[in-house]
C-alpha positions in Angstrom: 64.4 56.6 17.9 62.0 54.3 19.7 58.4 55.4 19.8 57.4 55.1 23.5 53.7 54.8 22.8 54.3 52.0 20.2 56.5 50.1 22.7 53.8 50.4 25.4 51.2 49.1 22.9 53.4 46.1 21.8 54.1 45.2 25.4 50.4 45.3 26.3 49.4 43.2 23.3 52.1 40.6 24.1 50.9 40.5 27.6 47.3 39.7 26.5 47.9 37.5 23.5 51.4 36.2 23.8 54.3 37.0 21.5 53.3 34.6 18.8 51.0 36.1 16.2 47.6 34.5 16.4 45.9 33.0 13.3 42.2 32.2 12.6 41.6 28.5 12.5 39.5 27.1 9.6 35.8 26.6 10.2 35.0 23.0 10.8 31.6 21.4 11.5 30.1 17.9 11.7 26.9 16.5 10.1 25.2 16.5 13.5 26.1 20.2 14.1 24.8 21.2 10.7 21.6 19.4 11.3 21.2 21.1 14.6 21.6 24.5 12.9 19.5 23.8 9.8 16.8 21.5 11.2 14.3 22.0 8.3 16.8 21.7 5.5 19.3 19.1 6.7 17.3 16.1 8.1 19.0 12.8 7.6 18.3 10.9 4.4 17.3 7.3 4.0 20.5 6.1 2.3 21.5 5.9 -1.3 20.2 2.4 -2.3 16.8 1.8 -3.7 14.5 3.7 -6.1 14.4 7.5 -6.5 11.1 9.0 -5.6 12.0 12.6 -6.3 13.5 15.6 -4.3 13.2 16.8 -0.8 11.5 20.2 -1.2 13.6 22.1 1.5 17.1 20.7 0.8 16.8 19.8 -2.9 18.4 16.4 -2.2 17.3 13.3 -4.1 14.9 11.3 -2.1 15.5 7.5 -2.3 13.3 4.9 -0.7 13.3 1.2 -0.6 11.6 -0.8 2.3 13.7 -3.9 1.6 16.9 -1.9 2.0 15.7 -0.1 5.1 13.9 -3.1 6.8 15.6 -4.1 10.1 17.7 -1.0 10.3 15.5 2.1 9.9 12.2 0.3 9.4 10.6 -2.2 11.8 8.2 -3.2 9.1 8.3 -2.9 5.3 4.6 -1.9 4.9 3.5 1.4 3.5 0.3 3.5 3.7 -0.5 6.1 1.0 -3.1 8.7 1.9 -4.6 11.7 0.0 -7.6 13.1 -1.9 -8.1 12.3 -5.5 -6.1 14.3 -8.1 -3.0 14.9 -5.9 -0.7 12.3 -7.3 -1.2 9.0 -5.4 -1.9 7.0 -8.6 1.2 8.4 -10.4 3.4 7.6 -7.3 2.1 4.0 -7.2 2.8 3.4 -10.8 6.2 5.0 -11.1 7.3 3.3 -7.8 6.3 -0.2 -9.2 8.0 0.5 -12.6 11.2 1.5 -10.9 11.1 -1.4 -8.4 10.7 -3.8 -11.4 14.1 -2.8 -12.7 15.5 -5.0 -10.0 15.4 -8.6 -11.1 14.5 -10.0 -7.7 11.3 -7.9 -7.4 7.8 -9.0 -8.1 4.6 -7.0 -7.7 0.9 -7.9 -7.4 -1.6 -5.1 -7.8 -5.3 -5.2 -6.9 -6.6 -2.7 -9.5 -10.0 -1.5 -8.2 -10.4 1.5 -10.5 -10.7 1.9 -14.2 -12.8 3.0 -17.1 -13.7 2.0 -20.7 -13.9 -1.6 -19.4 -10.3 -1.9 -18.2 -8.4 -1.2 -15.0 -6.0 1.7 -14.4 -3.0 -0.6 -14.7 -4.0 -2.0 -18.1 -1.7 0.2 -20.0 1.4 -0.6 -17.9 0.5 -4.3 -18.1 0.4 -4.1 -21.9 3.7 -2.2 -22.0 5.3 -5.1 -20.0 3.6 -7.8 -22.2 1.3 -9.0 -19.3 -2.4 -9.9 -19.4 -4.3 -8.7 -16.3 -6.3 -11.3 -14.4 -9.8 -9.8 -15.0 -12.4 -10.9 -12.4 -15.8 -10.2 -14.0 -19.0 -12.0 -13.1 -20.3 -11.8 -16.6 -17.1 -12.9 -18.2 -16.7 -15.8 -15.7 -19.9 -17.3 -17.0 -18.3 -17.6 -20.4 -15.1 -19.2 -19.3 -13.4 -16.2 -17.6 -11.1 -16.3 -14.6 -12.2 -18.2 -11.5 -10.6 -18.4 -8.1 -11.7 -21.3 -5.9 -11.9 -20.6 -2.1 -11.5 -24.4 -1.7 -8.4 -24.6 -3.9 -6.3 -27.5 -2.6 -3.3 -25.2 -2.5 -5.0 -23.5 0.4 -4.7 -25.3 3.7 -7.8 -26.8 5.3 -7.5 -24.2 8.1 -7.1 -21.4 5.6 -10.2 -22.6 3.6 -12.4 -22.6 6.7 -11.1 -19.2 7.8 -11.8 -17.8 4.4 -15.3 -19.3 4.3 -16.1 -17.7 7.7 -14.8 -14.3 6.5 -16.9 -14.4 3.3 -20.0 -15.2 5.3 -19.3 -12.6 8.1 -18.6 -9.8 5.6 -21.9 -10.6 3.7 -23.9 -10.8 7.0 -22.3 -7.8 8.6 -21.7 -9.7 11.9 -19.8 -12.6 13.2 -21.0 -16.2 13.0 -22.6 -17.6 16.1 -21.4 -20.8 17.6 -24.1 -23.0 16.0 -23.8 -21.6 12.5 -20.0 -21.9 12.8 -20.4 -25.5 13.8 -22.7 -26.3 10.9 -20.1 -24.7 8.5 -17.3 -26.7 10.1 -19.2 -30.0 9.7 -20.1 -29.3 6.1 -16.5 -28.3 5.2 -15.0 -31.3 6.9 -17.4 -33.7 5.1 -16.7 -32.2 1.7 -13.0 -32.3 2.0 -13.0 -35.9 3.2 -15.4 -37.3 0.6 -14.5 -35.4 -2.6 -11.1 -36.7 -3.8 -11.3 -36.9 -7.5 -11.7 -33.2 -8.2 -11.4 -29.8 -6.5 -14.2 -29.3 -4.0 -16.2 -26.1 -4.8 -18.7 -23.9 -3.0 -21.6 -25.7 -4.5 -20.6 -28.7 -2.5 -20.5 -26.7 0.7 -24.0 -25.2 0.0 -25.4 -28.6 -0.8 -24.0 -30.1 2.4 -25.3 -27.3 4.5 -28.8 -27.8 3.1 -28.7 -31.6 3.3 -26.2 -32.5 6.1 -25.2 -36.1 6.4 -26.6 -38.0 9.4 -23.2 -39.5 10.1 -21.7 -36.0 10.6 -24.4 -35.1 13.1 -24.3 -38.4 14.9 -20.5 -38.1 15.4 -21.1 -34.8 17.2 -24.1 -36.1 19.2 -26.3 -33.5 17.5 -29.7 -34.0 15.9 -29.6 -33.8 12.1 -32.5 -31.3 12.0 -30.6 -28.9 14.3 -27.5 -29.0 12.1 -29.7 -28.2 9.1 -31.4 -25.3 10.8 -28.0 -23.9 12.0 -26.6 -24.0 8.6 -29.5 -22.5 6.6 -28.4 -18.8 6.9 -24.8 -19.8 6.0 -26.1 -21.6 2.9 -28.1 -18.6 1.8 -25.1 -16.3 2.0 -22.8 -18.7 0.1 -25.5 -19.2 -2.5 -24.9 -15.6 -3.6 -21.4 -16.7 -4.7 -22.8 -19.7 -6.4 -26.0 -18.6 -8.0 -26.3 -14.8 -7.3 -24.8 -11.6 -8.5 -21.2 -12.9 -8.0 -21.9 -16.1 -9.9 -19.1 -17.5 -11.9 -16.0 -16.1 -10.2 -15.7 -18.5 -7.2 -18.0 -21.4 -7.9 -15.6 -23.6 -9.8 -12.1 -24.9 -9.9 -9.3 -22.3 -10.1 -8.5 -21.3 -13.7 -5.5 -23.2 -15.0 -2.6 -21.2 -16.4 -2.6 -18.1 -14.1 1.0 -16.9 -14.3 2.3 -16.3 -10.7 5.9 -16.0 -11.9 5.5 -12.8 -14.0 7.2 -9.7 -12.6 3.9 -7.9 -12.5 0.6 -9.6 -11.7 -2.5 -7.3 -12.0 -5.9 -8.4 -10.7 -8.4 -6.2 -12.5 -11.4 -5.7 -10.2 -12.7 -2.7 -12.1 -15.9 -4.6 -13.1 -17.0 -5.0 -9.5 -19.1 -2.3 -7.8 -16.7 -0.6 -5.4 -19.4 0.2 -3.0 -20.9 -3.3 -2.8 -20.3 -6.1 -0.4 -18.7 -7.9 -3.3 -15.5 -5.9 -3.1 -14.3 -6.8 0.4 -15.3 -10.4 -0.3 -13.3 -10.4 -3.5 -10.3 -8.9 -1.8 -10.4 -11.5 1.0 -10.5 -14.4 -1.5 -7.7 -12.9 -3.6 -5.6 -12.2 -0.5 -5.9 -15.6 1.0 -5.4 -17.3 -2.4 -2.2 -15.3 -2.9 -1.0 -16.1 0.6 -1.0 -19.8 -0.2 0.0 -19.8 -3.9 2.2 -16.7 -4.5 4.2 -16.0 -1.4 7.0 -18.5 -1.2 10.2 -18.7 0.9 12.6 -17.8 -1.9 14.9 -14.8 -2.3 12.4 -12.6 -4.2 11.2 -9.4 -2.7 7.4 -9.0 -3.2 5.2 -6.0 -3.2 1.4 -6.3 -2.7 -0.3 -3.1 -3.7 -4.0 -2.6 -3.0 -6.0 0.3 -4.3 -9.2 1.2 -2.4 -7.7 -0.6 0.6 -10.3 0.8 2.9 -12.4 -2.3 1.8 -9.8 -4.3 3.7 -8.9 -2.1 6.6 -12.5 -1.1 7.3 -13.9 -4.6 7.6 -12.9 -6.3 10.9 -13.2 -9.8 9.3 -11.1 -9.1 6.2 -8.7 -7.0 8.2 -8.0 -10.0 10.5 -7.1 -12.1 7.5 -4.7 -9.5 6.2 -3.1 -8.9 9.6 -1.9 -12.5 9.4 -0.7 -12.0 5.9 1.3 -8.9 6.9 2.9 -10.7 9.8 3.6 -13.7 7.7 4.9 -11.6 4.9 7.6 -9.8 6.9 9.5 -13.0 7.2 9.3 -13.7 3.5 10.2 -10.3 2.0 6.6 -9.0 1.4 5.9 -5.2 1.4 2.2 -4.4 1.6 1.1 -1.1 0.1 -2.3 0.2 1.1 -3.8 3.2 -0.8 -6.6 5.0 0.9 -8.3 8.4 0.3 -9.2 9.4 3.9 -8.0 7.9 7.1 -11.4 8.7 8.6 -12.7 6.1 6.2 -11.0 3.4 8.2 -10.6 4.6 11.8 -14.1 5.7 12.7 -16.0 2.5 11.8 -16.6 -0.9 13.4 -13.1 -2.1 12.5 -11.3 0.6 14.4 -9.2 -1.9 16.4 -8.3 -4.0 13.4 -7.6 -0.8 11.4 -5.3 0.5 14.1 -3.4 -2.8 14.1 -2.8 -2.7 10.3 -1.8 1.0 10.4 0.7 0.2 13.2 2.4 -2.3 10.9 2.8 0.4 8.2 6.1 2.1 9.2 6.0 4.3 6.1 3.3 6.8 5.6 2.9 9.2 2.6 0.3 11.9 3.0 -0.9 14.1 0.1 -3.0 17.2 0.3 -6.0 17.0 2.6 -8.5 19.5 4.0 -7.3 21.1 7.3 -9.7 19.1 9.5 -8.8 15.8 7.8 -5.1 16.7 8.1 -5.4 17.3 11.8 -7.2 13.9 12.3 -4.6 12.2 10.2 -1.8 13.8 12.2 -3.3 12.6 15.5 -3.7 9.0 14.3 -0.3 8.8 12.7 1.6 10.9 15.3 2.9 13.4 12.7 4.8 16.5 14.0 2.8 19.8 14.1 4.7 21.5 11.3 3.8 18.5 9.0 0.1 18.7 9.9 0.0 22.4 9.2 1.6 22.0 5.8 -0.6 19.2 4.5 -3.5 21.4 3.4 -1.1 23.6 1.5 0.5 20.9 -0.6 0.2 21.1 -4.3 -0.2 18.0 -6.6 2.8 15.8 -6.7 4.1 16.9 -3.3 3.6 14.9 -0.1 4.7 14.5 3.5 6.7 11.3 3.9 7.1 9.8 7.4 9.5 6.8 7.3 9.5 5.6 10.9 9.8 9.1 12.3 12.0 10.6 9.6 9.6 13.2 8.2 10.3 15.0 4.9 8.4 17.0 2.3 9.0 15.3 -1.0 8.2 16.3 -4.6 7.6 13.2 -6.7 9.3 13.4 -10.1 8.1 11.6 -13.3 10.3 11.0 -16.3 9.1 11.7 -19.8 9.2 7.9 -20.5 7.0 7.2 -17.5 4.5 10.1 -18.1 2.3 8.4 -20.8 2.0 5.3 -18.7 1.1 6.9 -15.4 -1.4 9.4 -16.7 -3.9 6.8 -17.8 -7.2 8.8 -17.5 -9.1 8.3 -20.7 -10.5 11.8 -20.4 -6.9 13.1 -20.5 -6.8 14.1 -24.1 -3.8 15.8 -25.7 -5.3 19.2 -24.7 -5.9 17.9 -21.2 -2.4 16.5 -20.9 -1.0 19.9 -22.0 -3.1 21.6 -19.3 -1.8 19.2 -16.7 1.8 19.9 -17.7 1.1 23.6 -17.5 -0.3 23.2 -14.0 2.7 21.3 -12.9 5.0 24.0 -14.3 3.0 26.7 -12.6 3.1 24.8 -9.3 6.9 24.3 -9.6 7.3 28.0 -10.3 5.4 28.9 -7.2 7.5 26.5 -5.2 10.7 28.0 -6.5 9.5 31.4 -5.4 8.5 30.1 -2.0 11.9 28.4 -1.6 13.6 31.7 -2.3 11.5 33.5 0.3 12.4 30.9 2.9 16.1 31.5 2.1 16.7 28.1 0.6 17.4 29.3 -2.8 16.0 28.1 -6.1 19.0 26.1 -7.0 19.1 24.4 -3.7 15.4 23.6 -3.7 15.1 22.4 -7.3 18.7 22.0 -8.7 20.6 18.9 -9.2 20.2 16.0 -11.7 17.0 14.7 -13.2 15.7 12.1 -10.8 13.6 9.1 -11.8 16.0 6.3 -12.5 16.8 3.5 -10.2 19.8 3.5 -8.0 21.4 0.1 -7.5 
């Protein structure tokens, strides 16, 4: 017997849905759709070729970065700015990054090591591990046969020498050269280069010529000899500091023979120079120009030039102009410039604001460690960071930073392997007890991050699971 109610129900169902039984299709999604739904946890990565930095905090994915792999595709320039207050992990990041880059055979690194203690720079331990002797620039040691770098080295072009001399003088004087002083310097430099052919010209030659200019040089320019002497007197007094003053010995002789510019790691130890003196930007200018003409060559090597205390460069309009040329020149020859600075306000509020902005613009990668709230807001405005990133910067714990790679912004936890740890924690005050305390703090911070990740709904395994990162990915 047919159930009339059942027949009516079947007929109504067939009318609505058809006679064929419906089935639920499998759920499918695309990467783009997933990113749209999970914006904070599924931002696009930077590829899988390069060196591993650590893990993305929100997604738990390995974070891989290499400016040479990304240049021209995701990066308009291979240069990198690292910011943050002391004690948050900048130094450890620099060192592990360099060690991991050196695992590639075509990489070469120069470090300007401006910090240190116990008479050696921070990079001394890593240099020893790699069998490399740092190039230690020390005024006292230079008097006893130490390292010298000659601003008039024949390997530097005549134009480069004159630009370097002007920069040294302008940094020391605190203002640009006027036309007459610039003319006197140009005449003295030209005469020295034309007449000294049996040896390297040195700064003493320039000083002597400024004090006692040749009559022929003045006559050729239709200028009175006494005027040329008067115009060059201030210039001579400034250069005399490098010849016979507190910087004596480092730049007043021929370049030391035997400096190895083919080593995988070249460390210039500047730790014996007062970081707050005029000597530091002068020294960085000389080293930078000397490297530009002797180290950077059109071969297939990828070069990294890492500068600690880089505000000495960025905050001086005269030194910054020299390095701007170096950065533009280096992009064609596989050079990545890494500038390490404590506070962005150190370099954007001074006389060199325009030059600083130009260098910052060339840095397509920015890594920002913990800063105070007001400093974070200022940094965010200058670098154009998103609001959420600015808000999180003051809350970051040591080892975690905001990475902005040409607009791809991530929060990244830097990871250090056990093999790297003794090399990157080089503070002499870090005794065994101190190291144990540091490790305990790291463990506590990671536990807090795990708990925070669970509260955000990411899950501890997603936030901190996965393999142990720290090796290089080919």
